[in-house]
GUMI-910266 format. One record per residue: y, z, x of N, C-alpha, C in turn; residue in three letters; chain; residue number from 0. Coordinates in steps of 0.001 Angstrom, whole numbers. Example, Ala and Ser with C-alpha at 12.3 -4.5 7.8 and 13.67 -1.06 7.14 Angstrom:
// residues 2
+---------+---------+---------+---------+---------+---------+---------+---------+---------+--------+--------+-----+
|    n.c2 |    n.c3 |    n.c1 |   ca.c2 |   ca.c3 |   ca.c1 |    c.c2 |    c.c3 |    c.c1 | residu | chaine | num |
+---------+---------+---------+---------+---------+---------+---------+---------+---------+--------+--------+-----+
|   -5690 |    7800 |   13190 |   -4500 |    7800 |   12300 |   -3300 |    7800 |   13200 |    Ala |      A |   0 |
|   -2250 |    7080 |   12850 |   -1060 |    7140 |   13670 |      30 |    7870 |   12900 |    Ser |      A |   1 |
+---------+---------+---------+---------+---------+---------+---------+---------+---------+--------+--------+-----+
END
This chain:
// residues 117
+---------+---------+---------+---------+---------+---------+---------+---------+---------+--------+--------+-----+
|    n.c2 |    n.c3 |    n.c1 |   ca.c2 |   ca.c3 |   ca.c1 |    c.c2 |    c.c3 |    c.c1 | residu | chaine | num |
+---------+---------+---------+---------+---------+---------+---------+---------+---------+--------+--------+-----+
|    2713 |  -56940 |   31032 |    1840 |  -56129 |   30212 |     413 |  -56690 |   30946 |    Unk |      A |   0 |
|      81 |  -55632 |   31794 |   -1263 |  -56140 |   32629 |   -2110 |  -55173 |   32006 |    Unk |      A |   1 |
|   -3445 |  -55517 |   31008 |   -4097 |  -54388 |   30887 |   -5488 |  -55086 |   30862 |    Unk |      A |   2 |
|   -6397 |  -53850 |   31265 |   -7423 |  -54260 |   32176 |   -8756 |  -53927 |   31073 |    Unk |      A |   3 |
|   -9961 |  -54730 |   30653 |  -10901 |  -54213 |   29959 |  -11775 |  -53751 |   30639 |    Unk |      A |   4 |
|  -12102 |  -52459 |   30284 |  -13279 |  -51478 |   30754 |  -14780 |  -51988 |   31169 |    Unk |      A |   5 |
|  -15139 |  -51275 |   32280 |  -16621 |  -52235 |   32537 |  -17246 |  -50847 |   31914 |    Unk |      A |   6 |
|  -16941 |  -49660 |   32149 |  -17859 |  -48678 |   31794 |  -17919 |  -47899 |   30430 |    Unk |      A |   7 |
|  -17350 |  -48321 |   29815 |  -17064 |  -48079 |   28447 |  -18076 |  -48997 |   27496 |    Unk |      A |   8 |
|  -18821 |  -48356 |   26564 |  -19672 |  -49700 |   25787 |  -18678 |  -49900 |   24600 |    Unk |      A |   9 |
|  -18111 |  -50653 |   24683 |  -16963 |  -51335 |   23680 |  -17657 |  -51831 |   22280 |    Unk |      A |  10 |
|  -16927 |  -51510 |   21359 |  -17073 |  -52097 |   19755 |  -16581 |  -53470 |   19837 |    Unk |      A |  11 |
|  -17350 |  -54886 |   19357 |  -17481 |  -56106 |   19651 |  -17923 |  -56540 |   20600 |    Unk |      A |  12 |
|  -17869 |  -56376 |   21682 |  -18785 |  -56503 |   22844 |  -20256 |  -56102 |   23582 |    Unk |      A |  13 |
|  -20225 |  -55183 |   23438 |  -21070 |  -54295 |   23242 |  -22115 |  -53978 |   22311 |    Unk |      A |  14 |
|  -21445 |  -53708 |   21074 |  -22164 |  -53497 |   20106 |  -21520 |  -53970 |   18777 |    Unk |      A |  15 |
|  -22394 |  -54257 |   17968 |  -22184 |  -54851 |   16483 |  -21253 |  -53541 |   15805 |    Unk |      A |  16 |
|  -20046 |  -53516 |   15231 |  -19447 |  -52540 |   14692 |  -19693 |  -52444 |   13230 |    Unk |      A |  17 |
|  -20402 |  -51302 |   13089 |  -20949 |  -50519 |   11448 |  -20094 |  -49631 |   11462 |    Unk |      A |  18 |
|  -20238 |  -49268 |    9906 |  -19446 |  -48433 |    8830 |  -20439 |  -47085 |    9378 |    Unk |      A |  19 |
|  -19735 |  -46162 |    9586 |  -20600 |  -44969 |   10218 |  -20667 |  -44800 |   11889 |    Unk |      A |  20 |
|  -20458 |  -45740 |   12654 |  -20143 |  -45559 |   13947 |  -19422 |  -44310 |   14365 |    Unk |      A |  21 |
|  -19362 |  -43852 |   15330 |  -18753 |  -42743 |   15747 |  -17972 |  -43734 |   17188 |    Unk |      A |  22 |
|  -16842 |  -43085 |   17066 |  -15948 |  -43730 |   18180 |  -14960 |  -43561 |   18938 |    Unk |      A |  23 |
|  -14374 |  -43640 |   19902 |  -13096 |  -43102 |   20269 |  -12310 |  -44196 |   20765 |    Unk |      A |  24 |
|  -10800 |  -44264 |   21239 |  -10119 |  -45218 |   21512 |  -10590 |  -45660 |   22752 |    Unk |      A |  25 |
|  -10595 |  -46883 |   23446 |  -10689 |  -46819 |   24941 |   -9512 |  -46776 |   25750 |    Unk |      A |  26 |
|   -9808 |  -47015 |   26882 |   -8748 |  -47127 |   27586 |   -7521 |  -48215 |   28139 |    Unk |      A |  27 |
|   -7677 |  -49289 |   27292 |   -7139 |  -50294 |   27001 |   -6137 |  -49913 |   26030 |    Unk |      A |  28 |
|   -6544 |  -49682 |   24575 |   -5517 |  -49511 |   23679 |   -4797 |  -47599 |   23898 |    Unk |      A |  29 |
|   -5386 |  -47076 |   24799 |   -4261 |  -45919 |   24903 |   -2954 |  -46809 |   25970 |    Unk |      A |  30 |
|   -3479 |  -47452 |   26923 |   -2213 |  -47772 |   27906 |   -1616 |  -48614 |   26786 |    Unk |      A |  31 |
|   -2186 |  -49640 |   26269 |   -1067 |  -50483 |   25327 |    -212 |  -49338 |   24411 |    Unk |      A |  32 |
|    -623 |  -48573 |   23921 |     128 |  -47867 |   23156 |     838 |  -46556 |   24047 |    Unk |      A |  33 |
|    1071 |  -46799 |   25118 |    1767 |  -45786 |   26085 |    2669 |  -46982 |   26556 |    Unk |      A |  34 |
|    2503 |  -48179 |   26829 |    3318 |  -49517 |   27321 |    4384 |  -49597 |   25894 |    Unk |      A |  35 |
|    4123 |  -49425 |   24475 |    4552 |  -49719 |   23415 |    5253 |  -48466 |   22751 |    Unk |      A |  36 |
|    5389 |  -47192 |   23742 |    5752 |  -46276 |   23164 |    5211 |  -45258 |   22096 |    Unk |      A |  37 |
|    4164 |  -45261 |   21703 |    3287 |  -44955 |   20564 |    2399 |  -43904 |   20628 |    Unk |      A |  38 |
|    2622 |  -42907 |   20061 |     910 |  -41742 |   20316 |    -256 |  -42140 |   20175 |    Unk |      A |  39 |
|   -1399 |  -41218 |   20454 |   -2260 |  -41058 |   20521 |   -2895 |  -41069 |   18937 |    Unk |      A |  40 |
|   -3273 |  -41793 |   18046 |   -3489 |  -41222 |   16457 |   -4840 |  -40355 |   16753 |    Unk |      A |  41 |
|   -5779 |  -40508 |   17629 |   -7181 |  -39566 |   17628 |   -6756 |  -38382 |   18249 |    Unk |      A |  42 |
|   -5476 |  -37825 |   18678 |   -5478 |  -36628 |   19263 |   -6187 |  -36691 |   20350 |    Unk |      A |  43 |
|   -7072 |  -37233 |   21005 |   -7666 |  -37333 |   22158 |   -9615 |  -36684 |   21572 |    Unk |      A |  44 |
|   -9556 |  -37233 |   20701 |  -11001 |  -36878 |   19932 |  -11458 |  -38104 |   19479 |    Unk |      A |  45 |
|  -12327 |  -37927 |   18476 |  -13028 |  -39665 |   17713 |  -13210 |  -39184 |   16638 |    Unk |      A |  46 |
|  -13821 |  -40826 |   16183 |  -13664 |  -41183 |   14543 |  -14674 |  -41516 |   14276 |    Unk |      A |  47 |
|  -14596 |  -41821 |   12923 |  -15806 |  -42655 |   12678 |  -15472 |  -43949 |   11989 |    Unk |      A |  48 |
|  -16004 |  -45108 |   12083 |  -15907 |  -46119 |   11323 |  -16006 |  -46133 |   10169 |    Unk |      A |  49 |
|  -14732 |  -46488 |    9239 |  -15020 |  -46291 |    7935 |  -14645 |  -47467 |    6784 |    Unk |      A |  50 |
|  -14782 |  -49201 |    7524 |  -14575 |  -50193 |    6918 |  -14152 |  -51804 |    8115 |    Unk |      A |  51 |
|  -15022 |  -52216 |    8152 |  -15239 |  -53505 |    9582 |  -14618 |  -54465 |    8464 |    Unk |      A |  52 |
|  -13653 |  -55147 |    8910 |  -12957 |  -56384 |    8187 |  -13718 |  -57772 |    9343 |    Unk |      A |  53 |
|  -13537 |  -58905 |    8648 |  -14234 |  -59780 |    9177 |  -13072 |  -60342 |    9961 |    Unk |      A |  54 |
|  -11879 |  -60148 |   10000 |  -11366 |  -60788 |   11077 |  -11435 |  -59615 |   12525 |    Unk |      A |  55 |
|  -12307 |  -59505 |   12506 |  -12619 |  -58454 |   13911 |  -11722 |  -57625 |   13718 |    Unk |      A |  56 |
|  -11388 |  -56784 |   12815 |  -10976 |  -55223 |   13082 |  -11570 |  -54291 |   12530 |    Unk |      A |  57 |
|  -11356 |  -53028 |   12564 |  -12019 |  -52292 |   11632 |  -11186 |  -50813 |   11554 |    Unk |      A |  58 |
|  -11529 |  -50111 |   10345 |  -10684 |  -48987 |    9850 |  -11214 |  -47869 |   10631 |    Unk |      A |  59 |
|  -10769 |  -46785 |   11317 |  -11421 |  -45614 |   11284 |  -10491 |  -44247 |   11229 |    Unk |      A |  60 |
|  -11807 |  -43243 |   10511 |  -11267 |  -41775 |   10316 |  -11253 |  -41026 |   11679 |    Unk |      A |  61 |
|  -10314 |  -40574 |   12096 |   -9890 |  -39280 |   13421 |  -10062 |  -38003 |   12606 |    Unk |      A |  62 |
|  -11561 |  -37785 |   13715 |  -11831 |  -36140 |   13096 |  -10456 |  -35508 |   13485 |    Unk |      A |  63 |
|  -10126 |  -35359 |   14386 |   -8635 |  -34572 |   14760 |   -7632 |  -34414 |   13703 |    Unk |      A |  64 |
|   -7495 |  -35706 |   12956 |   -6558 |  -35570 |   12251 |   -6684 |  -36074 |   10751 |    Unk |      A |  65 |
|   -7949 |  -35873 |   10781 |   -8809 |  -36423 |    8701 |   -7733 |  -37841 |    8356 |    Unk |      A |  66 |
|   -7681 |  -38658 |    8945 |   -6557 |  -39351 |    8548 |   -7363 |  -40611 |    9008 |    Unk |      A |  67 |
|   -6796 |  -41796 |    7783 |   -7633 |  -43250 |    8406 |   -6272 |  -43957 |    8937 |    Unk |      A |  68 |
|   -6717 |  -44677 |   10251 |   -5804 |  -45876 |   10573 |   -6581 |  -47031 |   10805 |    Unk |      A |  69 |
|   -5908 |  -48038 |   10075 |   -6290 |  -49155 |   10135 |   -6104 |  -50328 |   11184 |    Unk |      A |  70 |
|   -6944 |  -51345 |   11144 |   -6790 |  -52442 |   12031 |   -7108 |  -52604 |   13543 |    Unk |      A |  71 |
|   -7758 |  -52040 |   13847 |   -8345 |  -51905 |   15601 |   -9044 |  -53479 |   15603 |    Unk |      A |  72 |
|   -8219 |  -53472 |   16583 |   -9111 |  -54754 |   17310 |  -10640 |  -54522 |   17823 |    Unk |      A |  73 |
|  -11277 |  -55164 |   17206 |  -12856 |  -55278 |   18301 |  -13664 |  -56653 |   18571 |    Unk |      A |  74 |
|  -12911 |  -57239 |   19393 |  -13580 |  -58913 |   19598 |  -12765 |  -60126 |   19734 |    Unk |      A |  75 |
|  -13238 |  -60798 |   19269 |  -12818 |  -62024 |   19339 |  -12317 |  -62800 |   17682 |    Unk |      A |  76 |
|  -11668 |  -63401 |   17645 |  -10909 |  -64436 |   15849 |  -11097 |  -65598 |   16441 |    Unk |      A |  77 |
|  -11608 |  -66729 |   15815 |  -10743 |  -68075 |   15519 |  -11168 |  -68471 |   16883 |    Unk |      A |  78 |
|  -11876 |  -67963 |   18332 |  -12154 |  -68535 |   19472 |  -11303 |  -67963 |   20276 |    Unk |      A |  79 |
|  -10316 |  -66768 |   20060 |   -9220 |  -66401 |   20620 |   -9945 |  -65071 |   21327 |    Unk |      A |  80 |
|   -9709 |  -64412 |   22230 |  -10054 |  -63255 |   22531 |   -9113 |  -62229 |   22352 |    Unk |      A |  81 |
|   -9405 |  -61222 |   21856 |   -8865 |  -60225 |   21209 |   -8808 |  -59084 |   22178 |    Unk |      A |  82 |
|   -8376 |  -58294 |   21776 |   -8460 |  -56677 |   22578 |   -9470 |  -55951 |   22155 |    Unk |      A |  83 |
|  -10264 |  -54877 |   22796 |  -11531 |  -54148 |   22976 |  -10745 |  -52466 |   22454 |    Unk |      A |  84 |
|  -10009 |  -52224 |   21103 |  -10230 |  -50854 |   21227 |  -10749 |  -49533 |   20853 |    Unk |      A |  85 |
|  -11907 |  -50325 |   20644 |  -12741 |  -48763 |   20173 |  -13996 |  -49381 |   21281 |    Unk |      A |  86 |
|  -14282 |  -47579 |   21516 |  -15707 |  -47509 |   22623 |  -16028 |  -46342 |   21695 |    Unk |      A |  87 |
|  -17879 |  -47174 |   21831 |  -18922 |  -46314 |   21102 |  -19196 |  -45009 |   21991 |    Unk |      A |  88 |
|  -19725 |  -43981 |   20969 |  -19965 |  -42876 |   21146 |  -21070 |  -42539 |   21151 |    Unk |      A |  89 |
|  -21392 |  -42601 |   19341 |  -23051 |  -42867 |   19202 |  -23010 |  -43790 |   17768 |    Unk |      A |  90 |
|  -24140 |  -44374 |   18100 |  -24549 |  -44840 |   16408 |  -25735 |  -44609 |   16220 |    Unk |      A |  91 |
|  -26008 |  -44005 |   14885 |  -27447 |  -43572 |   14916 |  -28136 |  -44617 |   14022 |    Unk |      A |  92 |
|  -27458 |  -45335 |   13609 |  -28161 |  -46287 |   13165 |  -29254 |  -47478 |   13776 |    Unk |      A |  93 |
|  -28346 |  -48004 |   14832 |  -28949 |  -48536 |   16071 |  -28530 |  -49819 |   16135 |    Unk |      A |  94 |
|  -28707 |  -51117 |   16855 |  -28619 |  -52395 |   16250 |  -29471 |  -52907 |   15495 |    Unk |      A |  95 |
|  -28711 |  -53706 |   14555 |  -29743 |  -53980 |   13383 |  -29792 |  -55645 |   13757 |    Unk |      A |  96 |
|  -31252 |  -56136 |   13331 |  -31209 |  -57404 |   13240 |  -30394 |  -58653 |   12369 |    Unk |      A |  97 |
|  -30002 |  -59636 |   12603 |  -29250 |  -60392 |   11831 |  -30230 |  -61018 |   10318 |    Unk |      A |  98 |
|  -29769 |  -60563 |    9479 |  -30398 |  -60778 |    8196 |  -29661 |  -61476 |    6872 |    Unk |      A |  99 |
|  -30511 |  -61889 |    6110 |  -29782 |  -63094 |    5376 |  -28135 |  -62551 |    5070 |    Unk |      A | 100 |
|  -28224 |  -61518 |    4604 |  -26995 |  -60708 |    3971 |  -25590 |  -60544 |    4949 |    Unk |      A | 101 |
|  -25791 |  -60546 |    6278 |  -24991 |  -60441 |    7359 |  -24947 |  -61554 |    8479 |    Unk |      A | 102 |
|  -25991 |  -62843 |    8427 |  -25617 |  -63709 |    8796 |  -24369 |  -64417 |    8739 |    Unk |      A | 103 |
|  -24178 |  -65233 |    9846 |  -23143 |  -65986 |    9696 |  -22955 |  -67496 |    8887 |    Unk |      A | 104 |
|  -22117 |  -67184 |    7888 |  -22577 |  -68445 |    6606 |  -21845 |  -69483 |    7368 |    Unk |      A | 105 |
|  -20787 |  -69706 |    8066 |  -20201 |  -70998 |    8292 |  -20621 |  -71735 |    9822 |    Unk |      A | 106 |
|  -21253 |  -70808 |   10458 |  -22300 |  -71696 |   11532 |  -21038 |  -71686 |   12744 |    Unk |      A | 107 |
|  -19710 |  -71357 |   12898 |  -18911 |  -71659 |   13595 |  -18394 |  -69678 |   14473 |    Unk |      A | 108 |
|  -17898 |  -69040 |   13768 |  -18102 |  -67873 |   14761 |  -19147 |  -66989 |   14141 |    Unk |      A | 109 |
|  -19847 |  -66201 |   14802 |  -21112 |  -65325 |   15075 |  -20426 |  -64002 |   13996 |    Unk |      A | 110 |
|  -20804 |  -63872 |   12862 |  -20775 |  -62753 |   12376 |  -21168 |  -61298 |   12889 |    Unk |      A | 111 |
|  -20178 |  -60391 |   13301 |  -20702 |  -59341 |   13814 |  -19979 |  -57617 |   12934 |    Unk |      A | 112 |
|  -19595 |  -57950 |   12104 |  -19221 |  -57122 |   10785 |  -19890 |  -57131 |    9518 |    Unk |      A | 113 |
|  -20504 |  -56060 |    9732 |  -21268 |  -55861 |    8056 |  -19984 |  -55843 |    7028 |    Unk |      A | 114 |
|  -20699 |  -56738 |    6267 |  -19854 |  -56743 |    5151 |  -20073 |  -55667 |    3751 |    Unk |      A | 115 |
|  -20028 |  -54375 |    4215 |  -20270 |  -53501 |    3201 |  -19494 |  -52496 |    2464 |    Unk |      A | 116 |
+---------+---------+---------+---------+---------+---------+---------+---------+---------+--------+--------+-----+
END
């Protein structure tokens, strides 16, 4: 299982903070992993919107082509371990937000990138 991380895609969790409302697509890495495991493309080749961000560095996405919400797309690291990057940014109408009191890391150990909204 040799999966490489793309440098051409703007990855959610590596290049931008995941946020609800962000338009995304599946990365090459995600599609390769799904093919290796014999699973189909839940996006049907289209885009989706992040509907929920979890503190364990995963996001739930509603895909536009199927109108279904799929859960648990990996986007970064958790507890110091590198995870996969399964989502690439298509558009982010809100842009990057600076840390504020409500989204700043409370433990000081792992930087919080997921807005708890």
